[in-house]
TORVO-262463 format. One record per residue: residue number from 1; residue in one letter; x, y, z of N, C-alpha, C in turn. Coordinates in steps of 0.001 Angstrom, whole numbers. Layout:
% residues N
n,res,neast,nnorth,nup,caeast,canorth,caup,ceast,cnorth,cup
NUM,a,X,Y,Z,X,Y,Z,X,Y,Z
...
END
This chain:
% residues 112
n,res,neast,nnorth,nup,caeast,canorth,caup,ceast,cnorth,cup
1,m,125849,65390,19899,125012,64213,19894,125275,63410,21176
2,t,124237,62906,21767,124335,62155,23013,124829,60742,22748
3,d,125829,60332,23513,126365,58979,23380,125736,58113,24478
4,f,124639,57468,24127,123897,56680,25103,124681,55460,25584
5,t,125576,54973,24767,126370,53812,25173,127221,54153,26381
6,k,127835,55334,26381,128660,55733,27525,127810,56050,28745
7,i,126650,56638,28513,125785,57011,29633,125255,55763,30345
8,y,124837,54771,29576,124229,53571,30138,125168,52367,30136
9,a,126457,52612,30128,127440,51520,30079,127306,50588,31277
10,s,127043,51132,32451,126932,50277,33638,125718,49363,33551
11,d,124604,49869,33022,123406,49037,32870,123616,47950,31814
12,i,124233,48323,30711,124511,47354,29650,125469,46283,30161
13,l,126495,46718,30874,127484,45794,31436,126825,44810,32393
14,k,125935,45311,33223,125248,44447,34183,124389,43404,33471
15,k,123673,43799,32442,122822,42864,31696,123654,41794,31003
16,i,124774,42196,30412,125633,41221,29734,126188,40227,30744
17,m,126645,40720,31888,127215,39826,32904,126152,38901,33491
18,q,124938,39405,33683,123861,38547,34170,123578,37419,33176
19,k,123603,37743,31889,123358,36716,30873,124484,35686,30856
20,i,125725,36123,31017,126844,35183,31057,126704,34244,32242
21,v,126356,34780,33407,126179,33947,34606,125040,32956,34400
22,r,123943,33415,33850,122788,32545,33608,123158,31427,32629
23,d,123874,31780,31559,124276,30769,30582,125294,29799,31160
24,k,126191,30281,32011,127171,29385,32649,126462,28388,33569
25,n,125463,28849,34306,124710,27938,35178,123955,26896,34358
26,k,123339,27330,33271,122640,26387,32392,123608,25376,31796
27,l,124793,25855,31391,125796,24971,30808,126254,23922,31817
28,d,126432,24324,33069,126805,23356,34107,125742,22277,34261
29,n,124474,22689,34278,123376,21718,34401,123326,20770,33208
30,v,123506,21312,32015,123469,20482,30813,124640,19505,30803
31,q,125805,19961,31222,126969,19069,31247,126802,17961,32278
32,q,126139,18236,33388,125850,17190,34371,124910,16152,33770
33,k,123909,16610,33044,122989,15681,32386,123704,14860,31326
34,e,124629,15493,30619,125406,14759,29609,126208,13641,30267
35,r,126833,13936,31387,127622,12918,32080,126759,11744,32511
36,k,125542,12036,32960,124636,10959,33350,124224,10118,32150
37,l,124033,10779,31017,123629,10053,29815,124768,9231,29224
38,k,126000,9562,29522,127142,8829,28975,127474,7567,29755
39,e,126673,7241,30749,126976,6073,31587,126831,4759,30821
40,t,125934,4696,29879,125770,3471,29094,125951,3776,27612
41,a,126355,2779,26872,126586,2962,25440,125278,3228,24697
42,a,124197,2632,25164,122909,2818,24488,122428,4271,24614
43,s,122676,4890,25750,122199,6261,25926,123015,7259,25119
44,v,124266,6932,24780,125079,7828,23956,124520,7913,22542
45,r,123883,6861,22098,123297,6862,20762,121876,7411,20742
46,s,121393,7876,21862,120008,8339,21930,119878,9783,21443
47,q,118667,10121,21071,118371,11476,20624,118528,12459,21771
48,r,118174,12066,22964,118289,12925,24143,119748,13340,24371
49,h,120651,12404,24181,122075,12715,24369,122530,13761,23360
50,w,122183,13576,22089,122649,14498,21067,121975,15864,21162
51,q,120752,15892,21664,120116,17181,21927,120838,17908,23053
52,s,121261,17165,24046,122004,17740,25149,123350,18290,24684
53,v,124013,17560,23807,125293,18018,23258,125096,19299,22447
54,a,124063,19325,21626,123790,20512,20818,123457,21708,21701
55,h,122710,21456,22774,122347,22538,23694,123584,23080,24407
56,s,124493,22217,24790,125706,22684,25460,126577,23487,24502
57,q,126640,23094,23238,127398,23872,22256,126774,25242,22040
58,l,125446,25292,22019,124747,26565,21875,125046,27480,23057
59,l,124993,26932,24266,125281,27738,25455,126729,28202,25478
60,f,127645,27347,25062,129048,27738,24989,129231,28912,24028
61,n,128558,28853,22880,128637,29952,21911,128021,31227,22469
62,e,126944,31104,23241,126323,32275,23859,127268,32925,24877
63,i,127980,32110,25628,128940,32634,26607,130073,33355,25878
64,e,130558,32755,24797,131615,33395,24005,131134,34728,23440
65,t,129893,34764,22969,129312,35997,22440,129221,37052,23541
66,g,128857,36637,24740,128776,37567,25867,130121,38194,26181
67,f,131178,37390,26189,132504,37941,26445,132950,38864,25312
68,q,132577,38537,24092,132901,39430,22974,132144,40743,23102
69,q,130895,40686,23581,130128,41908,23805,130766,42755,24904
70,l,131293,42098,25944,132006,42834,26988,133212,43556,26400
71,y,133933,42874,25539,135111,43473,24913,134709,44649,24030
72,d,133657,44486,23233,133194,45572,22368,132744,46773,23185
73,l,132043,46524,24278,131617,47610,25158,132825,48292,25784
74,d,133836,47532,26123,135058,48106,26681,135745,48999,25658
75,q,135749,48600,24404,136355,49419,23359,135606,50734,23169
76,q,134293,50706,23360,133484,51911,23158,133485,52836,24371
77,t,133501,52253,25572,133292,53072,26773,134447,53044,27766
78,n,135407,52164,27575,136531,52002,28513,136057,51700,29933
79,w,135076,50820,30063,134557,50492,31394,135608,49806,32246
80,r,136525,49082,31628,137568,48388,32396,138504,49390,33058
81,d,138846,50477,32359,139675,51525,32952,138922,52261,34049
82,n,137627,52488,33832,136811,53142,34854,136686,52288,36106
83,l,136714,50993,35920,136645,50072,37052,137881,50216,37926
84,e,139037,50406,37287,140272,50590,38036,140294,51936,38749
85,l,139517,52904,38269,139431,54207,38929,138452,54191,40101
86,k,137895,53001,40373,136978,52803,41502,135712,53654,41388
87,q,135190,53761,40181,133944,54483,40021,132816,53700,40675
88,d,131953,54401,41371,130895,53773,42157,129881,53036,41286
89,r,129629,53522,40104,128611,52885,39267,129051,51523,38733
90,f,130348,51222,38790,130848,49924,38357,131235,49040,39539
91,r,130875,49420,40732,131247,48661,41933,130655,47247,41913
92,f,129489,47067,41333,128840,45752,41310,129694,44703,40597
93,v,130535,45149,39672,131363,44193,38925,132362,43530,39856
94,t,133018,44303,40692,134016,43727,41596,133370,43000,42759
95,e,132172,43392,43133,131508,42750,44266,130816,41443,43878
96,k,130058,41481,42805,129203,40341,42478,129749,39475,41347
97,y,130416,40089,40383,130844,39367,39186,132368,39319,39076
98,n,133044,39174,40187,134500,39201,40184,135094,38052,39364
99,y,134489,36868,39447,135011,35728,38687,134810,35904,37183
100,i,133747,36596,36779,133539,36911,35368,134605,37907,34913
101,l,134907,38872,35767,135928,39863,35463,137301,39212,35299
102,k,137617,38255,36156,138898,37551,36045,138976,36759,34742
103,e,137880,36115,34382,137860,35365,33129,137980,36312,31929
104,y,137316,37459,32018,137424,38467,30959,138872,38927,30817
105,d,139520,39200,31940,140918,39647,31906,141829,38586,31311
106,s,141579,37321,31647,142432,36257,31110,142217,36088,29606
107,r,141010,36317,29126,140736,36156,27701,141270,37320,26877
108,f,141147,38525,27401,141445,39716,26618,142620,40513,27163
109,s,143467,39920,27964,144588,40663,28543,145579,41123,27480
110,n,145716,40375,26398,146658,40764,25357,146073,41775,24377
111,k,144772,42040,24460,144140,42951,23505,144112,44389,24005
112,y,144290,44588,25297,144298,45989,25765,145497,46293,26593
END
């Protein structure tokens, strides 16, 4: 039986990392807006402020889910070990998403 997860691990990994980067950028923007809204006491009680807080919590959960998906993919395909073997198909991780890789290592270093 064909194991499509192993065959397309690099594509799946790239999509997950792109989503994490996109969510991190959105979270930064939302947190900047939150800081602006916290300047006055009246704006903290506004609906806009609480929507912003809820949106930032949602994005934080999405980022956590993305890192968990990276870990699950690593358990299935060992992409992290392949990365250390300098496989060409995983080169984009060290070139473009190095900071995501460092954060992944810090979160899951005790699990592998």
